[in-house]
N, C-alpha and C positions, 0 to 999 in steps of 0.2 A: 504494500500499499504505500510504503515512502520511499520507494525508489525513486533516486534522482531529484531529490527534496530540495528544496532553495527556500531562501528565506528574503521576501521583497524589503523588509525595515529592519535588518540587521543589528541596527543601533540600539534597538531595545533592549538588547542582550546586556547590555551597559546597567540595567535593573539590577543583573544578579549579582552584582558587588555589592548591593546592599544587606545580602545574605549575613556575612558575618557580623556586620553592626547588630543586626536584628538578634544573635546569638550571642553577642556581648550582653546587649541590652537586657535580654531575657536572663541571662546569667547574675548580671548586677543587682535586677529586681527581685530575684528567688534569693539571693544571700539577704538583703535587706528586710526581707520579709519574715527571715527567720531569726526571731527573736527567742535567746534561751532561757528557758523557764525551768524550775527543780519543781519533781516529783517523788514523791515517794513509791510510785510504781508506776510503770509505762503500759503496763496490762491495757488498759483501756483504748491507746493509741496504736495498737499494733495492727488497724487498718490502715495506717496514715502513709506508709511507704507504698500499698498500692497505689494510692490516690496519688502517690508524687509521680510515679510512673505513668500513671494516667495523665497527667500535664506534660510529662516530657513528650509524650505521643500524639496528644493536641497541640504542641509547639511544632513538632516536626510537621505533621499535618497541615500546618497553616504556611510553614516553609514551602512546602512541596505545591500547595496552590498556588504560593506566589511565582513558582518555578514555572507550572503552567499558565499561568496569566502572562508571565512575560514573554513564553514562548509563543502563545498566542498572538501577543502585540508586535512580533516580530514577522508573523503572517507566514506561517509557513505553507507552502502550495508543492504541487510536482505540477511538470507541464509537458505538455505532449505535442509536438513538433510535426507537421505535415509540410512536406516539400512538393510543390509543384512545378516541375518544368518542363518550359516550353522553348522546343528548339526552333530556331528561324529555320527556313531551307539553306541550308550548307552551300560550301562553293564545290562546284565540278573542278576536277584538277587531273589534267592529264600530263604525265612526265614522259617526256621525248628523249630517247637515250640513245645516242651514239655507240654503235658496237663494232665498229670498223676494227680491221688488224693493230691501229695505233693505239686503240685503248688497250692493249696489253702490252704498252709502255711500262718500263720499270721505274718510272722516276716515283711512284708511289708504292708500297707493298703491300702483296706481291706484286700488285697491278694496278693500273688506273681504274678498269672493268671490275676487278674484287673490291676496291673501296666506295666505289659507287653504286654498287648494289649494297654494300653496307650501310651506309650512310643515306642513300634513299628508303632503305627497310625502317631505320628509325624516325625518318619523317612520315611515311605511313604510320606508321604505330602511333605519331604525335597528332594525327588527324582522325579522331573517331568521329568525328560527326561529319564528314565530306565525304562524295564518291569521287574516287580512284580510279584512272585507267591507266594503259601503258602503250607507249609507242615504242619501236627500235629501228635505227635504220644504218645502213653503212652504203653502200651504191644503191639501194633501195629501201623503201619502210613499207611497214606493215604493223596491224594492231596486235599486241599481245593479248590485253586484256583490255576488253569496253568498259568504260566508266561503270566502278560497281559500288556497292557501300559494304562489301563482302571484303574486309581487307585479308583476309585469309588467302583469298584468289591472288590477290595484286602479290602479297609476301612473297609466295612461292612460285609465283611467275617470273618475279625479281630474282629469285636464289638461283633458277633456272637458266638464265639469259647468258647465253655466252658468243664467243667468235664464230662462225662457221664460214668454211671456206665455199659452201654453196650458194650463201648470197653473192651477189654483183658486189667486185670492190670497190671502194671509194667512199667518199663521204657527200651524200645529197642531204644537206642541212635545209634545203627548200623541201623536197619531198617528205622529211621528217617532219618539219613544222606543217605542211599541207595537211598530213595524215591525222595529227593532231587535232588542226583546227576541224577536220571532218568528222571527229570524234566529239564536239563539243558544241558544233553550228547550233544544233537543235535542244540544247540544253535549256531548261528554265528555272537553271538554278540562281540564284542573288547574284554569286559573282563566278566569274570560268577563268580558270589559270592554266597556262603551257608551262611546263619548265622545261627549257630546252637546254639538252648538256651537249655537248659536243668538245673533240681535242683538235680539231683541224680547220680545214677550209673547204668551200663547198666545189666542188668539183668535179661533179655527174649531177645526174637528175635532168626531168625534164618540165620541173617546176623552179623557176628561180626565187631565191629567200624573200626577196623583196614583194614578189607577187603572193606569197605565202602569208606575208606579214599584212600586205593591204587585207586579205582574206581575216585573217584575226581579228583587224580593227574592224570592218566589216560586221562582225559579230560579236562586238564588243566583248574580245578574249583579250586578256592581259598575258604578255609575255614574260618570264623572267628568264634570260639566258645566263648559262655557267658555260666559261671557257675551263678545260680542265688540262692543266700542264704545268710543268716548272719552267721557270725560266732560263733559255739558253738551249742546252741539249739534253738529251733524255737517252735513257739504252733501250734501243726500240726494236722491234722487228722489220727486219728490210727483206728477208728471203724463207723460202722452207725447203730443207735439204731433203735428199731423196726417201731420208726414213719419215717424211714428215714433222720433221722438227723445226721450229722457228729458228732462224739467225737473226743475232742480236747484234746493232752498233751503236753507237752515238750519233744520231740526227737532230738537225736544228728543230725545236718546237715550233712549230707554226700554226697560229689559229688567229683566224681573222675577226679579232676583236672591233674592227672598227663597224665590221657588218653585225656581230651580234648585238652591241651596242645599239646599233640605228634600229634593228628588229624592236630592241626592247622599248626604244625611247617612242617609237611609232604607236606603241600600243599600249603606253603608259605604265611598263613593265620598267625591269633595271637591269643593267648588267653586272655580272660579279666575276672575278676570274681567280679560280682556286689553285694555288701552286704548290700546295700539299695537302693531307688529308685533314690538318686540324682548320684549316683555310676553307676547305668543301662543307664540314662539318658546321662551321659558324654561317656557312652562306644558307645552308638549308634551315638553321635556325631563324635566320633572320628574315626568310621568304615564310618560314611559319609565323613569326610574329607578325608581321606585314599583312598577313592574310588570316586574319582571324572570323571563326564563324561564331555570332551572337547567340549567346543563350542566355533567355530569362527565365530566372530564379525567383518563385515566390515561397517565402514561407508564412504557414498560419500556425501561429500559438494556441492551443487550448489550455487552459490555467484552470489546475481542483484544487478548491483551496481548502486547507487541512486545519487553519484556526479554530473552526465550530467544536472539534473535538475535543482541541486543550481547552478550550472556554468549558465546555459540559464538564470536562473533569473535574477543573479548578472549582466550578461554581459545586460540583456532588462535595467535595472535600469540603468545602466549607459550609454547606449546611453540615455536614455531618458533624463540625466541631460545634456549630450553634444549636444543634441540637441535644448533643451531649452537655453544651455548657448550660442551656436552660431546661433541661430535664433530671438527668441522672445526677451531674456533677454539680450542679444550679450554682453556687458561691464558690464551689471549690476548684471552678478553673478560671 
């Protein structure tokens, strides 16, 4: 009954400090009333000890009544909190990720692609109220996961993406962006966002990146672009040997930052450069902060007042003392 009990006016508990004063007053008054008288025999007063105990009990009951009245004044109550959460229509997000061979470069550990998968997965986990889709591209692009609220599907798909020699080589940024736009153009979400991630320059595909950016603008889609790669050179795959293994050598890191920045500026987004894993994590965290889904939370408080119980108990105790005083004990109390 008294789980999660709180007190609305706890200052009333200061009244409990008066109890020691009551005790001192009671003891002093009792001592003053005890006048020594000599008798030849005390047999007639053998019952006085019993009545002395009764007086002590009556005083204790009065103190107890004071305690209960003090608790009642402090207004004890329990509260039942009901929370009503109303989610506004969330944001639809498509991550368009470059999976060309250069994403296997080892300036990130173990390589760019594995780090991107790990960081993007954390981003997905931090967007519980939004729908997310996944597009991948190299020389061509295709949808891996349509926009969905089922994060497990997106996470599993992210985990499985990898470089494939069966896909046309190159980096078709325009194609990757256009496919992502196509996934979002009919969305009715209050916000539509594409996160375009690449480590190179547009060198293939039949859709120009600026044309794809115009499409994003037409459908009110915001594009955040991320260029992935260290400054200078990076140990990158340049050929495949007869055993099907990549051969690596240091090559110049080339990212068309001007193009990516222009695409983002056209769509009211931002361009970011990730030169290492920590920087990439901070970029996704920044995007997460920039694109928030609003949640309206309303709390209803139902208070159950408990002070009447303490008032009733105190009243019964006082009534009991009065009954004993004016009936059985009369003037002895």
